[in-house]
C-alpha positions, 0 to 999 in steps of 0.5 A: 235885256231878256234872255234868249233861248235860255242863254245868258245876256251878252254882257257875260260873254263880253266879260269873258272875252275881256278876261281872255284878252287880258290873259293873252296880252299878259302872256305876250308881254311876259314873253317879250320881256324875257326875249329882250332880257335874253337878247341883252344877255347874249349881246353883252357877251356873257353867254360866250364867257360862260361857254369859254369857261366851261370849255376850258375845264373840259379840255384836258390832256385825256380829252384831246387824245380821246378826240383824236381816237374818235376822229381818226376812227 
């Protein structure tokens, strides 16, 4: 196949699109796996347990009085 107008043959352009397709497909699959892992993590209640443990450390006697001051202002 002869080059037209100084442009490379179409085979190189097809190769580039194949590489781009593979990169996009890989990124999409990685995103889908990450979302599935997040869904499973949230579905098991692990996130709620972590939030409950963190909240229990933050609620001391001084915190309740500070919240009352803020809310009553």
